[in-house]
N, C-alpha and C positions, 0 to 999 in steps of 0.2 A: 382458103388454107385447106390442106389435106386433112382427112378424119384421123385422128389419133386413137387407133384401137388398142394402145398399150395399156397395161395394168398401172394403177396408181401405186405409190411408194408403200402404201399401207397394204394393199391387196398383194402385191409382189412379196413382201414381207411374210404375210400369211401364207401364201402358197409356198414359199421356200421352208417355212417352218413345218408345215404338214408334210412336205415331201421328205425332209429328214426324219420325221417321226414315222412316216409310213416304211421307209427304208430300214431305219435303225431299230423301231420297235415292233411294228407289225411284221415286216416280212420274215425274220428270223423265227417267229413263233405260230405264225397262223396256219402253216401247213399241218402241223399236228393237231390244232384244233379242228381243222377240217376234216382230217382223216378220222378223228373220234366223234365227229358230228357234236361238238362241244361248244356252248356259246362262250366267247372269250370275254369273261367279266374283267379280267385284269386289265385288258386293252381298252374296254369300254370305259372303265374307271378312270383311266389316264386320258382318255378323250373329254371326260368330263372335267377333270381337273384343268384342262387346257382351254375350256370354255367352249368347245365345238358345239355342244348340243345347245348353246345359248346364242350362237352367232348372230341370227337375224331378228333377235328380240330386244326390247328396250332394256336399258340398264335398271330401270325401276323394278323390273320384275327378275333380275339377276341375270339378264342378257348381256350379250357384248355390244349391243347398238349398231350390229352390222346390217348386211343386206342380203339378198338372194344370189348375187354375184359372189359374194365372199363364200357362201355356203356351197355353191357350184365349185368354186376353186377347190375347196377342201375335199368335196366328193370325188372330183376327178383324180386329185393326187393320191386319195387313199385307194380308189379302184384300180390304179396304175399297178398296185401291189395285191390287193384283195378285195372283192366285191361283198363278200359277207359282212366285213367292217363297214364299208361304206353304205350298204342298205339298212344297216342298223343305225347309222346316224341319220340317213335320209327319212327312214320311216319315223323315227323318234321326233325329228324337228317337222317334217311337212305333214305326216298324217297324225303324229301324236300331239305335239304342243302347238302347231299352227292353228288348228281349229279353235282351241281355247283362246289363243291370242287374237284372233280375228273376230269371232262371235261369242266370246264368253263374257260374263258379267264381271265387274271389278272383283267381286267377292270370289268368283271362280278362278279368275286369273292369280289373285294373290295367294289362294289356297293351294293350287298346282303348278304355276309356271316356275317360281324360283328353284323348287326341286327337279323340275324337268330340265331346266336351263343348265343346272350343275350337274346332270347325269346321274343325281342320287335315285331317280326314278324314271321309267320310261313309259310313255303312252302309245297307244295303239288305236286304230280307227276300225271299227267292224262294219264295213260295207259289203262285201261279196258275200253271197250265199250260195249254197250247193246247187241251186236252181236259177241263180240270178247273179250274172258277172258283169258283162258289158253293159246290159239293160238293167241298171239300178232302179229303175221305176217299177220293176217286178218285185220288189222287196216283200217278203212274207213274214218277217219278224214283226210282231205287234207290240204295241205298249197302250194300255189304257190307264187313265188317271181314276185311281180310287179316292174319290172325294172324301170320303169318310176318313181316310188316314193321310191324305194329300201325299199320295206316293204314285209313282208310275209303276206298273206291273208288267214285266217284260216277258216275252215268250217267243222263242224261236232259235235259229242257229246261224252262225257265220262260219266262213272257211277262208283259207289261206291268209290269216291275219298275222302280219309280221309284229314281232315284239310283244306278243299277247300273253306269253306264258313263262317269261323269265322270272328270276327270283326277284328282280327289281322292278317288274312291272307294276305301276301303280294305278292305272285306270285304262279302261277301253271306252271309247265314244262310240255309240251304237246307233246306227240308223234302223228307225222302226216305224210301221205305219200307225198313226195316233188318230186317224178318222178318215173320212171320205169327203170330197167336195161334193157341190150340188149335182155335178154330172157323173159323180160315181168313182172319180180318180182318185188314188190314195194320196192322203197328207203324210208325207214322210217328215220325221223330225229326228233330231239328233239328241241323244241323251247320254250323260256321263255315269258308267257304272264302274265304280271302284273295284279293285282286285279283292277277292276274298269275300264279296257279297253273296250271302246264302242263295242258292240256286244257280250261280254263275259257275259252270263247269268248263275247265280248260282241258281239252284232250292231250294225248301224248304228241310230241313233236312229229311233223310228217316225216317220212322217208323221202327225200327230194333227190333229183338229178344233180343240182348245185346248190349255190348259197348254204353249203352244208355247215358252216360256223354261225348261220344266223337263226332266229327262232321264228318259226312259223306254225300255227295251230289252227285247229277247229274249235269253235266256241259254241256252247249252247246255253241257253236261258229258260229256265223253268220256274215261272211265278217269281222272277227276280224282282225284289221291290226296293226302289231308290227314292229319295225325296223328289218332291216335284220341281224343287229348286235346281235339280240336276239337268234340266232341259238345258240345250246349248242353243242360244239364241232364240229365235221365234218359233212357235209351234207350227209345223207345217212347212218350214223352210229347210228342212235337212237335205233334200235333194239339191237345191239351188247352192246351199253352202259346199256340197261336196263338189259340184261342178267347178266352183271357185277353187277348191283345194287341189283337185286334180290338175286344172290348168297350171298352177303353179309347180305341182308335183312334177310335171312333165319336164319343166325346165331343170329340175334337180335330177331326174332320171337320165336325161339326156347328158348332164355332165358326168354322171356315173358311167354311162355307157362310152363316152369318150374316154374316160379315164382307162376303161379296160381295153379300149381299141388300141391307144397309145401303149399300154402296159404289153401288148402283143408284140408291137413294133419294138420296144425297149428289149424285151427277152429274145426276140429273134435277131435282132441286130447283135446283141451279145454272143448269141450261139453260132451266127454265120461267120464271125470274126475267129471263133475258138475251134469250132468243129472242122476237122480236115478230112478231105476225101480225094483220092487219086494225086495225093502230093501237094494239095494247096487248100486254104481255107474255102469252105463252100460259099462264101461271101464274094469269092472271086468269080463266080459264075454268073453270067448275065440273067439266067432265069430266076435265080434268088435275088439279084439286085433290082430286077423289074417287080417282083413281088414285094419287096420292102419299100421301093419308091411308091407303089400304088397304096400300100398300107398306110405310109406317112400321109401321103395326099388325103386319104380318107379321114385320118385322125384329124388333120389341120382344118379341113373343111367342117367337120362335126363340132369342132372347138369353137369355129366362128359362128356356128348356128346357135349353139346353146348360149354362146355370150351375147349374141345380138338379142336373143328372146330374154335373156336375164336383164340386159340394159333397158328394154323396154318395160319390163315389169317394174324395175326399181324407179323409174322415171314417171310411172303412173300411164304410160302409153298402152293402148291396147296390144295384147300380146298373144291371144288366143291362137292364131294362125301360125306364127313363128314358134310357140312352143310346140304345137304338133308337127310342124316341120322339123324341128330340131330333134324331137324324140323319135320320129319315124325313121330319120336319115340315121342318127347316132345309133340306134339299136341295130339297124341293118348292117351298119360299118363294123359294129362290136361283133356280130356274128361271122361276117366276111373275114375280118382280121383274125379272128380266134382260129377259124378254119385254116387260113394260110399260115399261121404260126404253128399249128399242130402239123401242117405239112411239112414246114421247112425244118422242124425238129425231128422229123421222120418217127423211128420207133420210140425214141425218148419223149416225144410229144404225147404218146399215149401213156406214159407213166406218171402217176400222181405226184412223184416227188418234183416234177418240173411244173412251175407256175402255170405254163400255158395249158396243162391239162385241166387246171381248175377253171382257167379262163375260158376254155371251150365249153366246159359244163356249165358255167354260169352265164354265159353270153344268151342262150336261147330265151330264158325268161324275160329278157329286156325288150323282146318282141311282143310280149304278152301282157306284163304287168303295167300299171297305171294307163291302161287302155291299149288294146291290141294294136297292130299295125294297120289292120283293117278300120279300126275306129278312128284313127288318126287321119286316114285317107278321106274318110266320111267327114271329118270336121274340116279338113282343108278344102274339100269340094264346096262345103257349106259356105266356108268364109269367102270362097271365090265366087258365090252368089248363084251357084247352080241349084236347081230346084230339088226338093226333096222326092223321094219315090212315094 
């Protein structure tokens, strides 16, 4: 029998519901939020009411009982219209709530997950530092256990942290060096820091090239004290935890990148049919037709790649290589399609009132966040069995 790659009835219903939400609710409003560099609380609240933040989590914690394929479908449909909203959801689920679900104690899960699944609060994960990005093993933030008070004392800083400074941010899980191994290597652990904890400072939002309606901040920790019970999982396993989180997150980012790439096709196709030059629609020109055909080909192939990785993830199969392949290809395609969409739109593509201008600005970060394209190539090479340098 041939392989049936089509969506189940439930997944297709979810996709259509979010497609309608993206076009009817997000599209008419997000441009103004983007121009003002303002976080879209109203839209995020609606996403929470729809259960989107709880999609891949068990119902016992307020989730929808879905999976990463469902999350990817939602991210793709949102990103076809706007990436700021999509990355807010992706970070809230993959980086904010998923670490608690995978590694948290039962008490931690019951304390935080229901409110995160409902969208009442957002979570963030503090991994990247000013001098430590792709090489997370170079973490300089420290946490020492004060045995007299049974508290972790955290010092250091983090940068480029999504969802870390909104009015509804409830916690940031921070990676920190909590000791050294016998051979001197750092033991990195993950620790939950609730928003508003004394000594925990959230900087003003970054001035970014894109994703202007999402929240991204620098964080600093000065003798921040949290209970010892806020340790996430086992002490010294923070680095391993985040390798797992990043593998899964790459599937989600790939779905988001595919959505942006497809959105470029959507907008360019609409424009090519309406815009006239030399007495006919520009879509009648073979040069435009070939551009659109190539853009559609790339979007379609990116979709196959992320869905393959997601299917392997949800079925419990190894998926590290497929996630890296999907992330690398889809992010490249997003940049390619955004560039071509801007070209098809001509001068209008340079105007912020047109969605493709946002898409062009938003696309580049997809080749950087959740592991750069160079890191993806390293991972793929390693999975192919090639020797390390």
